[in-house]
N, C-alpha and C positions, 0 to 999 in steps of 0.2 A: 566490387561490392562484396561485402562479407556475407557468408551463409548463416550468420548468427546475429541475433538481436538481443541486447541486454535491456531489461525493463526494471525500473525502480517503481514499486507500487507502495502507496502509503495509505494507511488507515489512520487518519489524524484525530487526535483528541488531546486535551491538556493532561488528563489523568494517565493515559497509557497508549501513546501513539505506537503504531507498529510499522515495520518496514520489511518489504520482501524484495530481494534481488533475484530475478529469474532470467534464465537464458533460454531463448527459443532457437531451435535449429530449423532454418527455413527449408532445408532439403527433406528432413524426416518429419517435419511438422510436429516435433515434440517440444515440450517445455519442461525445464527442470529448475528446482529451487537451488540457488547457489548459497543463499544466506537469508535467514529470517531473524528479526530481532524486534525488541520493543524497549521503551523507556517507561518505567513505572515511576511517576513523580509523586511527591509527598504533598497531599492537599493542605498540610499545615504550613508549608513553605509559601513564600510570596509567589505571585504569578510570574514576576520577572525571573526569579530563581528557577522556576519550573520550565519556563521557556528557554532559559540558558541551558538547562540539561538537555532539552530536546535539540537545540541548536548544535550542541557539542556532538550528539549522537549522529545527527544528519550530516554534519560536516565530515565526521569520520568516514561515513559510507561514501560520500561524494569525493573524498580524497582518494579512495581506493578503487573506484570504478569510473568508467566513462559510459554513460547510458545512451541508448538509442531512443528510449521512450521513458517518460515519467508520467505516472497517473495517480490521481487521488481518488479515494472513495468520496463522493460528494457528501459533505457533512450536513446533517440536519438533526434537529431535536425539537420535540414539542415544548420544551422548556427554554425560555429566553436566556437564562444564565448559561446553560450548557451550550446553546448555540453560539453565544458570545465567546465562550472558551474555545470552542472548535475553530471559530473564525480567527481568533488571535493566533492559534497554532498554525492554521493554514497560511495566514499572513506572514508569519515568521518563516515558514518553510518556503513559501514563494520567494521571499526576499533572499533566503539562503541559496536557493536554486539559481536565482538571477545573478547573485554574486559569483557563482560558479559557471556563468554563461549558459545556463539552461533556461530557455524561455518557452519552448514548445511543450506544454503540459496539458494532459487530458484529464477529464473528470468523468467518473461513471457513477450513477446513482446506485445505492445499495440494492434496490429491487432489480435493476438491470444486471448487476453482478450475479445475483441469485438466479435470475432467469437464464442467463448465459451458461452458468456452470451446472445448475441442477435441473433446469427446465421449468422451475417453479419460482416466480418472483416473490412468493411469500414463504420461501423455505426458512427453516430455523437456522441459527448459527451452527448447530450440530449437524444438520443435514448438509449444509454447505461444506463443512469440514470433511464430512464423509465423502462427498462427491469429488472433492479435490484429489483424492487418491487415484481416481481413474486418469488424471492428467499428470500428476507429479509423484505418484507412489506414496508410501507411508513417510510422513514427516512428523517429527515430534514438535508439536506446537506448545509453547509455554502459556499462551493466552488465546482466547477467541479472536483477539485483535490481530494476532499473527496469521491465523488461518484466513481471516477476512482480507488481509493484505495480499496473500497469495491468490485468493479468489479474484481480487481486483486485477492482478497481473494477468491471470488466465482470461478474464473477460476482455481485457484490452487486446491480448493476442488473438482471441477469437474475432473481435470487432475488426481488427486490421487484416484478417485472413492469414495470419502467420501460422496458426495451428488449425 
């Protein structure tokens, strides 16, 4: 049994999905960010084209790593169109993961991520990003979505008792 676990955490959206690859050391109970990235899609392009961009990015990550755990931030929005877009992206990513023989996938609600990482389920994105430093140190996030993805990875590691 390995002393390390590799997590892929995804903050999915059609506009700017983010991906965090994090490694947990089960002996030291530490977590570190290996890679964090996002795909900024162009809203003027077709949904099919935007999903293709996301698929390419996800495939690249899945070709380079073998994950012990994959976790999504549970997507929701009070607006029907945004919720549909999130669900299209989630569907695409679930299919992509399945094609790579990844079937065991967790989901964590945004409030659960915030509660686990900051102690406050209603924390702002900025408060979440700040709290991440106590787990992974200073990371240069290009978007709030990237820091959200790292938060999802940390929440899963905490849930599983890995850290």
